[in-house]
MINU-587587 format. One record per residue (C-alpha): residue number from 1; chain; x, z, y. Coordinates in pm, 1 decimal, padded with zeros to 6 digits. Each point is the difference from the previous one (the first is absolute). Layout:
BEGIN
NUM; A; X; Z; Y
...
//
This chain:
BEGIN
1; A; 14498.3; 11268.9; 13785.3
2; A; 00295.7; 00230.1; -00035.3
3; A; 00260.9; -00149.5; -00207.2
4; A; 00353.6; 00248.2; -00114.2
5; A; 00179.9; -00288.3; 00154.9
6; A; -00126.5; 00080.1; 00371.4
7; A; 00220.2; 00338.7; -00027.5
8; A; 00244.2; -00041.7; -00243.7
9; A; 00275.7; -00309.1; -00093.5
10; A; 00049.9; -00014.0; -00363.1
11; A; 00335.1; -00071.7; -00093.8
12; A; 00196.5; -00008.0; -00336.4
13; A; -00088.8; 00117.2; -00282.3
14; A; 00111.4; 00313.7; -00133.0
15; A; -00151.2; 00172.6; -00283.9
16; A; -00292.3; -00154.5; -00275.4
17; A; -00250.6; 00221.7; -00219.7
18; A; -00250.4; -00092.5; -00228.9
19; A; -00293.0; 00023.5; 00306.1
20; A; 00172.1; -00125.6; 00214.2
21; A; 00369.7; -00049.5; 00271.4
22; A; 00155.7; 00172.2; 00267.6
23; A; 00121.6; -00186.3; 00285.8
24; A; 00224.7; 00091.0; 00284.8
25; A; -00181.9; -00046.5; 00323.5
26; A; 00014.4; 00075.5; 00333.8
27; A; -00216.8; 00211.2; 00249.9
28; A; -00120.2; -00264.3; 00279.5
29; A; -00122.9; 00317.2; 00211.5
30; A; 00267.6; 00285.4; -00060.7
31; A; 00310.5; -00261.2; -00086.7
32; A; 00047.1; 00206.9; -00322.3
33; A; 00115.3; -00182.6; -00337.7
34; A; -00225.6; 00129.0; -00275.0
35; A; -00111.1; -00043.7; -00344.1
36; A; -00285.9; -00154.7; -00085.3
37; A; -00241.6; 00000.6; -00360.8
38; A; -00219.1; -00224.6; -00056.9
39; A; -00230.1; 00058.2; -00262.4
40; A; -00200.4; -00272.8; -00195.6
41; A; -00362.1; 00122.9; -00034.2
42; A; -00057.7; -00207.7; -00282.1
43; A; 00281.1; 00166.6; -00215.4
44; A; -00094.1; 00332.5; 00058.4
45; A; -00306.3; 00143.3; -00205.8
46; A; -00083.6; 00261.3; 00221.3
47; A; 00075.7; 00005.1; 00398.0
48; A; -00147.5; 00339.5; 00036.7
49; A; 00396.8; 00122.3; -00161.2
50; A; 00166.3; -00216.6; 00267.7
51; A; -00233.0; 00132.0; 00308.4
52; A; 00119.7; 00381.4; -00176.5
53; A; 00328.0; -00081.9; 00043.8
54; A; -00036.5; -00097.1; 00354.1
55; A; -00187.8; 00320.2; 00070.9
56; A; 00268.7; 00219.8; -00168.9
57; A; 00280.7; -00189.1; 00188.9
58; A; -00207.4; 00016.9; 00316.5
59; A; -00006.5; 00424.9; -00027.4
60; A; 00371.3; 00027.7; -00092.1
61; A; 00234.1; 00061.4; 00235.7
62; A; 00335.3; 00121.1; -00165.7
63; A; 00324.4; -00165.8; 00035.1
64; A; 00092.4; -00062.7; -00339.8
65; A; -00378.0; -00176.7; -00019.3
66; A; -00024.5; -00363.8; 00128.2
67; A; -00205.9; -00026.8; 00260.7
68; A; -00294.6; -00216.5; 00038.1
69; A; 00024.0; -00172.0; 00354.4
70; A; -00335.1; -00216.9; -00013.0
71; A; -00246.0; -00145.4; -00275.7
72; A; -00223.6; -00341.5; -00028.9
73; A; -00230.7; -00119.8; -00222.6
74; A; -00197.6; -00359.6; 00023.0
75; A; -00208.2; -00163.6; -00300.2
76; A; 00273.0; -00086.5; -00217.1
77; A; 00302.6; 00282.3; 00049.2
78; A; 00094.4; 00340.4; 00094.4
79; A; 00291.1; 00025.8; 00225.4
80; A; 00236.1; 00318.9; 00049.5
81; A; 00262.1; 00016.8; 00264.2
82; A; 00257.7; 00270.5; -00058.9
83; A; 00313.3; 00086.9; 00108.5
84; A; 00304.9; -00178.8; -00046.0
85; A; 00245.7; 00155.5; -00305.2
86; A; 00302.0; -00257.5; -00065.8
87; A; 00221.6; 00235.8; -00236.6
88; A; -00235.8; -00157.8; -00284.2
89; A; -00123.7; 00196.0; -00304.8
90; A; 00191.8; 00326.9; -00170.9
91; A; -00033.9; -00190.0; -00292.1
92; A; 00225.2; -00274.9; 00117.9
93; A; 00253.2; 00268.3; 00049.1
94; A; -00026.3; 00182.1; -00260.3
95; A; 00093.9; -00348.4; -00230.2
96; A; 00314.6; -00056.3; 00282.2
97; A; 00125.4; 00327.1; -00027.7
98; A; -00098.2; 00051.4; -00429.6
99; A; -00060.4; 00389.1; 00106.9
100; A; 00042.4; 00242.8; 00317.9
101; A; 00172.6; 00274.7; 00038.6
102; A; -00159.4; 00372.2; 00029.0
103; A; 00065.5; 00043.9; 00374.9
104; A; -00163.1; -00376.3; 00050.2
105; A; -00292.8; 00060.8; -00213.1
106; A; -00080.4; 00285.2; 00193.6
107; A; 00013.1; -00141.2; 00301.6
108; A; -00298.4; -00266.0; -00100.2
109; A; -00159.5; 00293.1; -00250.8
110; A; -00021.2; 00217.0; 00334.2
111; A; -00181.1; -00265.9; 00220.4
112; A; -00250.4; -00081.2; -00273.1
113; A; -00072.8; 00371.1; -00047.0
114; A; -00069.2; 00050.5; 00344.6
115; A; -00209.9; -00284.9; 00013.5
116; A; -00192.6; 00107.6; -00312.7
117; A; -00016.9; 00328.5; 00158.2
118; A; -00205.0; -00146.0; 00331.1
119; A; -00182.3; -00164.3; -00243.4
120; A; -00102.0; 00230.5; -00222.4
121; A; -00134.6; 00290.4; 00280.3
122; A; -00193.7; -00249.9; 00174.4
123; A; -00341.3; 00072.7; -00017.5
124; A; -00125.1; -00115.5; -00222.0
125; A; 00325.2; -00057.8; -00170.0
126; A; 00116.2; -00311.2; -00155.0
127; A; 00175.0; -00112.5; -00285.2
128; A; 00217.7; -00312.5; 00019.2
129; A; -00042.6; -00060.5; -00366.5
130; A; 00275.6; -00249.5; -00000.5
131; A; 00351.9; 00112.9; 00072.6
132; A; 00253.8; -00231.0; -00145.1
133; A; 00339.1; -00146.9; 00143.6
134; A; -00199.1; -00329.2; 00072.4
135; A; -00208.3; 00204.6; 00259.8
136; A; 00256.7; 00143.2; 00213.7
137; A; 00180.8; -00223.6; 00272.3
138; A; 00297.3; 00069.5; 00199.6
139; A; -00065.2; -00036.5; 00376.5
140; A; 00361.4; -00139.3; 00044.4
141; A; 00313.3; -00093.2; -00224.2
142; A; 00144.8; 00345.7; 00059.4
143; A; 00049.4; 00039.8; -00390.5
144; A; 00201.7; 00319.6; 00025.1
145; A; -00293.5; 00174.6; 00227.7
146; A; -00292.1; -00208.8; -00026.3
147; A; -00308.3; 00103.8; 00178.2
148; A; -00291.5; -00080.4; -00225.6
149; A; -00358.2; -00094.0; 00033.5
150; A; -00257.7; 00086.3; -00256.6
151; A; -00245.4; -00295.0; -00085.8
152; A; -00277.5; -00206.5; -00163.0
153; A; -00293.6; 00236.3; -00042.0
154; A; -00198.0; -00200.4; -00161.7
155; A; -00070.7; 00232.1; -00304.8
156; A; -00010.7; 00297.1; 00249.1
157; A; -00339.5; 00237.2; 00012.0
158; A; -00104.0; 00357.6; 00136.0
159; A; 00036.9; 00283.8; -00281.2
160; A; -00238.0; 00250.1; 00088.2
161; A; 00154.6; 00228.1; -00275.0
162; A; -00052.7; -00208.4; -00298.9
163; A; -00140.6; -00342.2; 00028.3
164; A; -00136.6; -00136.3; -00283.7
165; A; 00055.8; -00422.8; 00020.1
166; A; 00176.5; -00273.0; -00227.0
167; A; 00298.0; -00129.6; 00134.9
168; A; 00311.8; -00265.2; -00061.3
169; A; 00309.6; 00086.0; 00144.3
170; A; 00334.3; -00049.6; -00143.1
171; A; 00080.0; 00053.7; -00358.8
172; A; 00308.6; 00239.1; -00049.3
173; A; -00096.7; 00182.0; 00383.3
174; A; -00333.0; 00038.2; -00034.6
175; A; -00072.9; 00397.1; -00092.8
176; A; -00150.0; 00006.0; -00384.2
177; A; -00312.8; 00211.6; 00108.6
178; A; -00113.7; -00287.1; 00216.2
179; A; -00044.7; -00280.1; -00289.6
180; A; -00053.5; 00291.7; -00225.4
181; A; -00274.6; 00190.6; 00161.5
182; A; -00040.8; -00200.7; 00294.6
183; A; 00114.8; 00331.8; 00187.2
184; A; 00121.6; -00071.3; 00329.1
185; A; 00200.6; 00268.2; 00231.0
186; A; 00261.3; 00013.0; 00268.4
187; A; 00223.0; 00088.9; -00332.7
188; A; -00019.0; -00385.7; -00079.8
189; A; 00214.3; -00059.0; 00254.8
190; A; 00250.4; 00303.2; -00083.4
191; A; 00036.9; -00141.6; -00375.8
192; A; 00122.0; -00336.6; 00196.5
193; A; 00222.7; 00107.3; 00177.1
194; A; 00188.7; 00149.5; -00285.6
195; A; -00012.1; -00313.9; -00199.5
196; A; 00173.5; -00139.9; 00318.5
197; A; 00280.5; 00229.3; 00003.0
198; A; 00068.7; -00042.7; -00356.4
199; A; 00004.0; -00373.0; 00073.9
200; A; 00224.7; 00059.6; 00319.5
201; A; 00274.9; 00185.4; -00171.2
202; A; 00010.9; -00170.0; -00302.0
203; A; -00127.8; -00349.8; 00100.6
204; A; -00251.9; -00019.7; -00285.8
205; A; -00355.6; 00122.6; -00057.3
206; A; -00040.1; 00287.7; -00192.9
207; A; -00308.4; -00131.4; -00199.9
208; A; 00044.6; -00367.6; -00133.2
209; A; -00148.3; -00216.6; -00270.8
210; A; -00026.1; -00343.9; -00126.1
211; A; -00377.3; 00026.3; 00100.7
212; A; -00230.1; 00177.8; 00249.1
213; A; -00148.7; 00206.5; -00325.4
214; A; 00349.5; 00072.3; -00102.2
215; A; 00085.3; 00159.4; 00349.6
216; A; -00283.0; 00198.3; 00029.1
217; A; 00051.1; 00176.4; -00314.2
218; A; 00343.7; 00066.3; 00075.7
219; A; -00204.7; 00187.0; 00293.8
220; A; -00234.9; 00143.6; -00142.9
221; A; 00274.6; 00136.3; -00266.2
222; A; 00224.1; 00129.6; 00289.8
223; A; 00214.5; -00230.2; -00203.1
224; A; 00300.0; -00039.9; 00205.8
225; A; 00399.5; 00061.7; 00013.2
226; A; 00136.6; 00233.0; 00226.1
227; A; 00284.2; -00153.7; 00254.8
228; A; 00367.5; 00135.6; -00069.5
229; A; 00244.0; 00050.1; 00279.1
230; A; -00262.1; 00141.6; 00244.7
231; A; 00001.9; 00309.9; 00125.5
232; A; -00218.9; 00279.4; -00149.1
233; A; -00208.1; 00003.3; 00328.9
234; A; -00101.5; -00386.7; -00020.6
235; A; -00074.8; 00061.9; -00328.0
236; A; -00238.2; 00291.8; 00011.1
237; A; -00147.8; -00198.8; 00328.2
238; A; -00064.3; -00260.6; -00233.1
239; A; -00157.3; 00209.7; -00296.2
240; A; -00268.5; 00172.8; 00237.7
241; A; -00108.4; -00338.4; 00155.6
242; A; -00057.1; -00126.8; -00319.4
243; A; -00190.3; 00269.2; -00129.4
244; A; -00297.9; -00135.4; -00215.1
245; A; -00193.5; 00290.8; 00131.9
246; A; -00098.6; -00119.9; 00360.1
247; A; -00108.0; 00361.7; 00128.7
248; A; 00366.9; 00126.5; -00111.1
249; A; 00197.5; -00258.4; 00203.0
250; A; 00098.7; 00117.4; 00368.4
251; A; -00105.6; -00134.5; 00345.0
252; A; 00158.4; -00276.2; 00155.7
253; A; 00024.4; 00313.7; 00270.9
254; A; 00203.4; 00218.6; -00278.3
255; A; 00208.8; -00275.3; -00128.1
256; A; 00148.7; -00019.6; 00361.8
257; A; 00113.6; 00329.8; 00005.6
258; A; 00107.0; 00028.7; -00419.0
259; A; 00336.3; -00002.4; -00084.9
260; A; 00117.6; -00331.3; -00067.6
261; A; -00105.4; -00088.0; 00346.5
262; A; 00146.7; 00285.6; 00199.6
263; A; 00356.6; -00097.5; 00096.3
264; A; -00107.4; -00149.2; 00308.2
265; A; 00076.3; -00395.4; 00078.7
266; A; 00161.4; -00094.2; 00338.0
267; A; -00389.4; -00138.6; 00111.3
268; A; 00095.9; -00074.2; 00321.9
269; A; 00195.0; -00307.4; -00169.8
270; A; -00296.5; -00147.0; -00187.5
271; A; -00150.2; -00092.5; 00319.8
272; A; 00252.2; -00039.7; 00292.4
273; A; 00338.4; -00117.7; -00201.4
274; A; -00206.7; -00370.7; -00041.8
275; A; 00200.8; -00292.6; -00126.0
276; A; -00272.4; -00248.8; 00174.5
277; A; -00084.8; 00028.3; 00353.9
278; A; -00414.2; -00023.0; -00041.1
279; A; -00031.2; -00074.1; 00359.1
280; A; 00251.7; -00302.4; -00009.7
281; A; -00148.4; -00121.8; -00321.7
282; A; -00316.2; -00052.2; 00186.8
283; A; 00090.1; -00140.7; 00278.7
284; A; 00156.2; -00263.8; -00244.5
285; A; -00281.0; -00070.3; -00193.5
286; A; -00211.3; -00030.6; 00308.0
287; A; 00203.7; -00308.5; 00085.0
288; A; 00000.4; -00109.2; -00313.5
289; A; -00353.9; 00000.5; -00035.9
290; A; -00086.4; -00316.8; 00148.9
291; A; -00306.5; -00232.4; 00006.5
292; A; 00109.7; -00213.1; -00313.9
293; A; 00047.8; 00320.5; -00193.1
294; A; -00415.1; 00101.8; 00047.5
295; A; -00124.4; -00066.0; -00346.9
296; A; -00353.3; -00121.0; -00029.5
297; A; -00269.5; 00246.3; -00134.2
298; A; 00031.4; 00011.9; -00355.2
//
């Protein structure tokens, strides 16, 4: 019987979540370094959601969306093999920097909106439903001009006009109409973008509280403080995204041509001026993945 270890040498643990763990791994066939997410079926109520994530990622081909390399399933686990992004979560970088300048925030938001424009124009459109700093990875350790990857499509789903369903994403980022009325459209992601821009520029979330209910009530009442010390264009951008009426929120494509993002970033430097050579990293990691690092299947 085929085992995941027939194809991949599992190395060190690089991440851990509620339903499983992520390991550094080497592809024995291609000699490529990848990330292997191992999900314990016993901890998941509905494995259909996992397969939904796999199907969506398999469909996606965009430079700012994490690439699905392969997947495998056995009686106890689901293995999702993805390209490796070694720069860490955006959340980590926000904490480190405290906040971003508008210029450097634009570098990130342009790429995120490019990914969302792609998702929202697929047939049918895909709504990510969980845009937040923890689900945006840096490809490498270049903090000034990072290339980003959107990850974790566990809540993603098709949106055919208005799709009604019960969802449970992240309070403070999740669009109010989704938990108030179970209405899901592509504009739910736009709301989350506005929250993210606010957080990038201030280091704080617009909606905070001592409990989930308090956060949700502030969202429903649109109770947040406008930032000082930012441009009027940035303020307008945030206001457009966090509009309570989802019909009046702009699309990802419209935001890419908004006043705030109209000032061009030197996008060529984002992917070409990296402080880390990924080819050199991959060769080094292959050498480190020796037999004594292979983990027994969880």
